[in-house]
C-alpha positions, 0 to 999 in steps of 0.5 A, a space after each residue: 778249754 783247759 789243756 794241761 801240759 804237765 800231769 795234773 798230779 805228781 807221778 809218785 814214788 808208789 807209781 814208779 814202784 808199781 811199774 817196777 814190780 808189776 810191769 804196768 801202772 795205772 796213772 790216775 788223773 793225768 789229763 784234763 778231759 779236754 785233751 781226750 774230748 779233742 781226740 774223740 771226733 776224729 777217732 770215731 771217724 777213723 774207727 766207727 765210721 771208717 772214714 778215709 782221712 788220708 792215713 795209710 791203707 795198710 795201716 789205717 789206725 796208725 800215724 794219726 799225728 802225721 795228718 790230724 792236728 788234734 793228734 799232733 797237738 796231743 803228742 807234742 803238747 800234752 803231759 803224756 811224755 813227761 808222765 811216762 818218762 817219769 814213771 819208767 825212770 827215763 830223763 827224756 822221751 822221744 816219739 816212736 809212733 801212735 796208733 788207735 785201737 777199737 772194738 765195737 759194742 758187744 764184740 767177742 774179739 779177743 787179743 791173745 796174751 802177748 808182749 810187744 818187746 820183739 815187735 820193736 827194732 830196738 834194744 833196751 827196755 825204756 820203750 813203754 806202751 802208753 794206753 789211753 782210753 778215750 771213754 770210761 771203761 770198766 775192768 771187764 773192758 780194760 786191758 788185762 796184764 799178768 803182773 810181774 811177767 816183764 821179769 821173764 827174759 823170753 823173746 816171744 815170736 810176735 805176730 807182726 805182719 813181717 813175722 806172719 810171713 816168716 817161719 818161726 825160728 827154733 829159738 823164739 818162743 810162741 806166746 803162752 796159752 791163756 788156759 795155762 796162765 789162768 790155771 796157775 794159781 800163782 799168777 796175778 792178773 791186773 785190770 782197772 776201772 778207768 776214767 777219762 784222763 787215766 792212762 796205763 803205762 806198760 813195760 815192753 816185756 809185760 804180758 797183756 791181753 784184751 777180751 771182747 767188749 761187753 759194753 753197748 758202746 765202742 771201746 776206743 783207745 789211743 796207744 803211744 810209744 816213746 823211746 827212753 834213755 837206753 833205747 838203741 837200734 837193733 833191727 830184725 826182719 820180723 820187727 814191725 815196719 815204721 812208715 818213713 824209716 827203712 831198716 837200713 836207716 836204723 844203724 845198729 847200736 845208735 839211739 833213734 834221732 831225727 825228725 821222725 823221732 822228736 824229743 817230746 820231753 826232757 828233765 832239763 826242759 829241752 824239747 823239739 817243736 813239730 816243725 820238722 815232723 812229717 805232715 804226711 807220708 813218703 808215698 801216694 797210692 790209688 784211692 781204691 787200694 784202701 778197700 783192697 789192700 790186705 797186708 793181713 788187714 792190719 787194722 783188723 788183726 789181733 795186734 790191732 784189737 787191744 
């Protein structure tokens, strides 16, 4: 089997300029299909079959690389980190976390227009979302992005589990209304037909949306977040929790480091192995809690249906 550890083609100047201009770029032909094919069986067990593979009951679509060898290998050995870092202009890429999104056939479930910025407990802009479809998708089933919206410095109130338990402060904007966005003739909306091996790189400030699934097959995508050069801890109570790291450990102004945030790629060739990366979680739980735990049903919430 062919598992390339460098992008199959060079990340071009045009790719980088498209990312700067639009806040998103579709990178074609980054992975050998064997990488994606290696993830599909376990991805289907988690999503389609709903099998308990040992992931957190409160987040059954996250942290696959902590337990599942195929996902772990993908994170540490695939060209994903290099492709993303070169696109956004970072000299390094540290791992943040991975999660999986899935929509069943003929689903009308939608994800509202939003950006990920205020969900992350950090400052800086080099924390892209890397969206990797595990099956061929059409434009109608692809993420849709509002081109150039990353240029707007708006701290939206994100619908994270923590934020949903709080009252929105007056200085935080609600996410924009879809009808108003569509009605503005100046807005340019981007989506793509994507093949196996293509990926999207999204700026953390860019507005994006996901419609229902019009196809007769499940739409499954892996999303990975990395930390680039300018990222520093800046925790807030409304941010997304990260398994194994409390807000107390996110020391304001310090760059993320340590075994949970391994260096996946750097320009000088240095990188971490997975030796110190956790192989599990810090807690245990009763098996029946997988069926009863709520926490707003993270896996079925809007944010988890991209």
